[in-house]
RODO-2510 file (C-alpha; in nm, 4 decimals, decimal comma):
residues 280
     n   res          X          Y          Z
     1     m    -2,0221     2,6751    -2,7741
     2     s    -2,0006     2,8428    -2,4699
     3     a    -1,6504     2,8724    -2,2961
     4     a    -1,8179     2,7430    -2,0057
     5     r    -1,9416     2,4210    -2,1805
     6     a    -1,6712     2,3571    -2,3329
     7     t    -1,4612     2,3632    -2,0285
     8     e    -1,7493     2,0995    -1,8867
     9     l    -1,6910     1,9133    -2,1744
    10     r    -1,3444     1,9052    -2,1340
    11     d    -1,3745     1,8199    -1,7376
    12     a    -1,6276     1,4863    -1,8604
    13     e    -1,3746     1,3604    -2,0497
    14     l    -1,0944     1,3684    -1,7747
    15     r    -1,2811     1,2034    -1,5332
    16     a    -1,2649     0,7863    -1,5227
    17     d    -1,4590     0,5276    -1,3094
    18     c    -1,2446     0,2278    -1,1606
    19     t    -1,4181    -0,0998    -1,1415
    20     v    -1,1825    -0,3227    -0,9627
    21     d    -1,2928    -0,7212    -0,9485
    22     a    -1,1670    -1,0105    -0,6834
    23     h    -0,8452    -1,1093    -0,9743
    24     g    -0,6994    -0,7392    -0,9141
    25     r    -0,8191    -0,6447    -1,2313
    26     i    -0,8921    -0,2752    -1,2873
    27     t    -1,1498    -0,1658    -1,5455
    28     f    -1,1660     0,2642    -1,5975
    29     g    -1,4604     0,3845    -1,8132
    30     l    -1,4463     0,7255    -1,9674
    31     r    -1,6878     0,9480    -2,1672
    32     l    -1,4856     1,0662    -2,4808
    33     d    -1,7008     1,2499    -2,7941
    34     s    -1,4243     1,2833    -3,0777
    35     a    -1,1250     1,0993    -2,9953
    36     v    -1,0646     0,7943    -3,2300
    37     h    -0,7670     0,6206    -3,1083
    38     p    -0,7400     0,7501    -2,7605
    39     q    -0,5141     0,5791    -2,4745
    40     l    -0,4476     0,5649    -2,1006
    41     l    -0,1298     0,5971    -2,0027
    42     l     0,0228     0,5027    -1,6231
    43     r     0,3040     0,6781    -1,5311
    44     l     0,5211     0,5237    -1,2481
    45     r     0,5918     0,8344    -1,0221
    46     p     1,0112     0,9149    -1,0366
    47     k     1,1122     0,9279    -0,7033
    48     k     1,1833     1,3627    -0,5944
    49     g     1,4983     1,4624    -0,8777
    50     q     1,4589     1,1454    -1,0638
    51     p     1,3100     1,1371    -1,4321
    52     e     1,0530     0,9767    -1,5155
    53     q     1,1322     0,5839    -1,6536
    54     v     0,8608     0,3573    -1,6862
    55     v     0,5376     0,4409    -1,8267
    56     h     0,1973     0,1515    -1,9428
    57     l    -0,0599     0,2187    -2,1888
    58     i    -0,3742     0,0825    -2,2309
    59     d    -0,5985     0,1216    -2,5429
    60     l    -0,9600     0,2661    -2,4494
    61     e    -1,1520     0,0197    -2,6480
    62     p    -1,5440     0,1669    -2,7870
    63     a    -1,7979    -0,0361    -2,4777
    64     e    -2,1542    -0,1290    -2,5395
    65     d    -2,2827     0,1886    -2,2742
    66     g    -2,1011     0,4073    -2,5384
    67     r    -1,8220     0,5000    -2,3641
    68     r    -1,4315     0,3911    -2,3993
    69     r    -1,3129     0,1109    -2,1726
    70     a    -0,9303     0,0280    -2,0894
    71     v    -0,8807    -0,2877    -1,8930
    72     l    -0,5723    -0,3138    -1,6765
    73     d    -0,5016    -0,6957    -1,6708
    74     s    -0,3647    -0,8605    -1,3077
    75     e    -0,0937    -0,9728    -1,5312
    76     p     0,2152    -0,8914    -1,6140
    77     a     0,2278    -0,7068    -1,2090
    78     l     0,2523    -0,3417    -1,1896
    79     a     0,5728    -0,2647    -1,0341
    80     e     0,5974    -0,0982    -0,6343
    81     g     0,5082     0,2926    -0,6645
    82     r     0,2205     0,5093    -0,7341
    83     w     0,1397     0,5278    -1,0671
    84     d    -0,0568     0,8604    -1,1810
    85     a    -0,3066     0,8125    -1,4579
    86     y    -0,3710     1,0456    -1,7939
    87     l    -0,5672     1,0429    -2,1176
    88     l    -0,3933     1,0999    -2,4611
    89     r    -0,6474     1,1157    -2,7019
    90     e    -0,4988     1,0392    -2,9703
    91     p    -0,1270     0,8686    -2,9514
    92     g     0,1682     1,0750    -2,9660
    93     e    -0,0525     1,3722    -2,8058
    94     e     0,0004     1,5882    -2,5181
    95     r    -0,1296     1,3800    -2,2136
    96     l    -0,4548     1,4843    -1,9649
    97     r    -0,4087     1,4029    -1,6262
    98     l    -0,7377     1,2155    -1,5331
    99     r    -0,9349     1,3054    -1,2299
   100     p    -1,1189     0,9940    -1,0421
   101     g    -1,4845     0,9251    -1,1175
   102     l    -1,6698     0,6258    -0,9187
   103     r    -1,4685     0,3516    -0,7862
   104     d    -1,5949     0,0656    -0,7123
   105     q    -1,3694    -0,1063    -0,4994
   106     r    -1,5669    -0,3292    -0,3462
   107     t    -1,3883    -0,6627    -0,4021
   108     l    -1,0774    -0,5248    -0,2276
   109     v    -1,2617    -0,4824     0,1442
   110     d    -1,2316    -0,8160     0,2105
   111     g    -0,9087    -0,9028     0,0282
   112     h    -0,7193    -1,0255     0,3644
   113     t    -0,9303    -1,3025     0,3845
   114     r    -0,8054    -1,4931     0,0571
   115     d    -0,4528    -1,6089     0,0517
   116     r    -0,2127    -1,5080    -0,2165
   117     s     0,0685    -1,6679    -0,3691
   118     s     0,3986    -1,5510    -0,4403
   119     p     0,4559    -1,3437    -0,5883
   120     v     0,2152    -1,0901    -0,3561
   121     a     0,0443    -0,8014    -0,6376
   122     v    -0,1744    -0,5383    -0,4790
   123     r    -0,3398    -0,2215    -0,6578
   124     i    -0,5663     0,0406    -0,5518
   125     p    -0,6859     0,3050    -0,7408
   126     y    -0,7260     0,6657    -0,5103
   127     a    -0,7663     1,0142    -0,5190
   128     t    -0,4258     1,1725    -0,4715
   129     k    -0,4412     1,5105    -0,2220
   130     d    -0,4531     1,7216    -0,5295
   131     g    -0,7755     1,5139    -0,6491
   132     y    -0,6149     1,3223    -0,9556
   133     l    -0,6534     0,9720    -0,9954
   134     a    -0,3709     0,7213    -0,9369
   135     v    -0,2947     0,3918    -0,8735
   136     r    -0,1016     0,2628    -0,5798
   137     a     0,0788    -0,0814    -0,6417
   138     w     0,2786    -0,3433    -0,4141
   139     l     0,4758    -0,6268    -0,5292
   140     r     0,6486    -0,8340    -0,2794
   141     t     0,7540    -1,2128    -0,3255
   142     a     0,6036    -1,2764     0,0383
   143     h     0,4047    -1,0513     0,3026
   144     s     0,3107    -1,0616     0,6535
   145     e    -0,0359    -0,9127     0,6675
   146     a    -0,1167    -0,7083     1,0014
   147     g    -0,4622    -0,7329     1,1390
   148     a    -0,5852    -0,6665     1,4805
   149     i    -0,3253    -0,4296     1,7099
   150     d    -0,3898    -0,4486     2,0701
   151     v    -0,1986    -0,1924     2,2458
   152     t    -0,1888    -0,1888     2,6723
   153     d     0,0237     0,0056     2,9258
   154     r     0,2802    -0,2582     2,9026
   155     s     0,2471    -0,4411     2,5859
   156     m     0,1071    -0,4107     2,2315
   157     t     0,0516    -0,7970     2,0433
   158     v    -0,0074    -0,8054     1,6880
   159     a    -0,1982    -1,0651     1,4708
   160     a    -0,0827    -1,1337     1,1279
   161     r    -0,1165    -1,3651     0,8141
   162     l     0,1609    -1,5002     0,5760
   163     h     0,1011    -1,4709     0,1936
   164     g     0,3181    -1,5624    -0,0660
   165     a     0,5552    -1,8704     0,1872
   166     s     0,4802    -2,0142     0,4510
   167     l     0,6197    -2,0248     0,8903
   168     g     0,9250    -2,2945     0,9247
   169     e     1,1747    -2,4116     1,1942
   170     g     1,3367    -2,0700     1,3383
   171     a     1,0770    -1,8048     1,2466
   172     a     1,1160    -1,4803     1,4035
   173     v     0,9647    -1,1558     1,4572
   174     l     1,2309    -0,9000     1,4132
   175     l     1,2245    -0,4807     1,4715
   176     r     1,4459    -0,3554     1,3265
   177     r     1,6000     0,0323     1,4704
   178     r     1,5486     0,2528     1,1668
   179     g     1,9189     0,4086     1,0450
   180     e     2,0633     0,1609     1,2533
   181     a     2,1198    -0,1902     1,0790
   182     g     2,2640    -0,3454     1,3658
   183     v     2,0042    -0,2915     1,6227
   184     v     1,7453    -0,5411     1,6224
   185     q     1,4814    -0,6859     1,8899
   186     t     1,4093    -1,0738     1,7870
   187     l     1,0675    -1,1693     1,9194
   188     e     0,9034    -1,5482     1,8517
   189     p     0,6124    -1,5526     1,6925
   190     r     0,2988    -1,7566     1,8003
   191     a     0,2311    -1,9736     1,4889
   192     g    -0,1488    -2,0848     1,4177
   193     g    -0,2392    -2,4082     1,2445
   194     d    -0,1996    -2,3924     0,9247
   195     g     0,1509    -2,2271     0,8949
   196     r     0,0705    -1,8613     0,8213
   197     d    -0,1181    -1,7343     1,1034
   198     f     0,0828    -1,5921     1,3957
   199     s     0,0897    -1,2994     1,6493
   200     f     0,3597    -1,1507     1,8327
   201     t     0,3895    -0,9216     2,1509
   202     v     0,6033    -0,6326     2,2244
   203     d     0,6981    -0,5471     2,5459
   204     h     0,7085    -0,1935     2,6072
   205     q     0,9776    -0,1747     2,8689
   206     e     1,2218    -0,3945     2,6576
   207     l     1,1330    -0,2216     2,3674
   208     a     1,2199     0,1203     2,5638
   209     a     1,5216    -0,0134     2,6878
   210     a     1,6683    -0,1207     2,3872
   211     g     1,6804     0,1767     2,1742
   212     g     1,9516     0,2895     2,4620
   213     t     1,9160     0,6489     2,6056
   214     g     2,1513     0,8164     2,3784
   215     s     1,9207     0,9130     2,0560
   216     g     1,6227     1,0718     2,1623
   217     s     1,3802     0,9498     1,9446
   218     g     1,3654     0,6636     1,7106
   219     i     1,1039     0,4224     1,4870
   220     w     1,1276     0,0796     1,4985
   221     d     1,0270    -0,1236     1,1591
   222     v     0,8886    -0,4657     1,2017
   223     f     0,9324    -0,7918     0,9975
   224     l     0,9101    -1,1358     0,9824
   225     q     1,1653    -1,3683     0,9320
   226     p     0,9603    -1,7151     0,7897
   227     a     1,2425    -1,9614     0,9028
   228     e     1,6149    -1,9640     0,9711
   229     g     1,8146    -1,8146     0,7274
   230     a     1,4984    -1,6711     0,5105
   231     p     1,4750    -1,3336     0,3617
   232     r     1,2725    -1,1074     0,5828
   233     v     0,8943    -0,9970     0,4827
   234     r     0,7661    -0,6555     0,6027
   235     v     0,4483    -0,6665     0,8278
   236     g     0,1760    -0,4230     0,7261
   237     r    -0,1785    -0,4184     0,5802
   238     l    -0,2336    -0,4107     0,2379
   239     l    -0,5187    -0,6287     0,1477
   240     d    -0,8304    -0,4373     0,1146
   241     d    -0,9283    -0,0961    -0,0408
   242     l    -0,7672     0,1688     0,1364
   243     a    -0,4653     0,3105    -0,0353
   244     d    -0,3069     0,5303     0,2088
   245     r    -0,3714     0,4251     0,6239
   246     k    -0,1487     0,6545     0,7856
   247     e    -0,3648     0,8905     0,8875
   248     i    -0,6781     0,7103     0,9108
   249     f    -0,5641     0,4063     1,1680
   250     v    -0,4257     0,5696     1,4867
   251     y    -0,3310     0,4070     1,7630
   252     p    -0,2981     0,4706     2,1316
   253     a     0,0458     0,5311     2,2374
   254     a     0,1743     0,3949     2,5886
   255     t     0,4608     0,5807     2,8157
   256     v     0,6597     0,3705     3,0157
   257     g     0,9406     0,5369     3,2088
   258     g     0,9631     0,9044     3,0235
   259     v     0,9483     0,6817     2,7087
   260     t     0,6394     0,6778     2,4555
   261     l     0,5588     0,4374     2,1975
   262     r     0,2704     0,4185     1,9477
   263     p     0,2382     0,1823     1,6498
   264     y     0,1332     0,3179     1,3156
   265     y     0,1424     0,2251     0,9416
   266     t     0,3988     0,4091     0,7314
   267     v     0,3566     0,6304     0,4040
   268     d     0,3987     0,2804     0,2316
   269     n     0,1278     0,0807     0,4633
   270     d     0,4021    -0,0834     0,6942
   271     l     0,3716    -0,1899     1,0070
   272     s     0,6428     0,0783     1,2730
   273     v     0,7002     0,1325     1,6019
   274     a     0,7461     0,5210     1,6905
   275     v     0,9427     0,5384     2,0103
   276     t     0,9683     0,8956     2,1748
   277     r     1,2231     0,9453     2,4885
   278     t     1,1057     1,2606     2,6855
   279     p     1,3961     1,5258     2,7548
   280     s     1,4924     1,5305     3,1087
***
């Protein structure tokens, strides 16, 4: 066998197809020629400078189409983070980083239309920036799914729906200035009829004034407190097929009195507002 053919076969074995069903179950499919006891390994990517601590192993079983198949069930839920995918051709052998093949994620597109109970668990297969296969996972006690965001010169209005909890007495939307825990802007949400839908409006001038004048720029993270004294729930957008939306959902900016404000999604798909003060 030529070296080129051997490389081609190796690349084919290191490419995994993924199918996600409506319950969050992910099926991985690989074509393997000679492996006897192959396994799929998912590794929770550690924070920078930290050691690897969590891995998840799934046997790759023979399937009717001649391929090998591993099923990541919806339970138990994966810990929140990014899970890199590897092939172990045999237990104990060197792990080989997998690349994405076909990804069927159609069931995730309308995921925001289905109510979720607590805890809210989400998994989305995706291709990393360097072309490898990974799974983005979120695991939260409750979640506020952001919908339409309407930005005008004077304000921004956000529609959202609460999953894993219900709105109660004393519910509030909190904009917390990142790095300054005591600086919080409190808004009253407008609740829908079923106790889950809500919306809120951020006045640009009020938010610009709330940050003071000394820091120049700042980030305000958006939370919902479902009821008085209840734990805060981050507002974001997780319930569809996009693992990373920061560079995809780009909203217009508004300028008020030398201050520019723009809503955006963070690297974790959470909603925040960037405030930039123009030097005088």
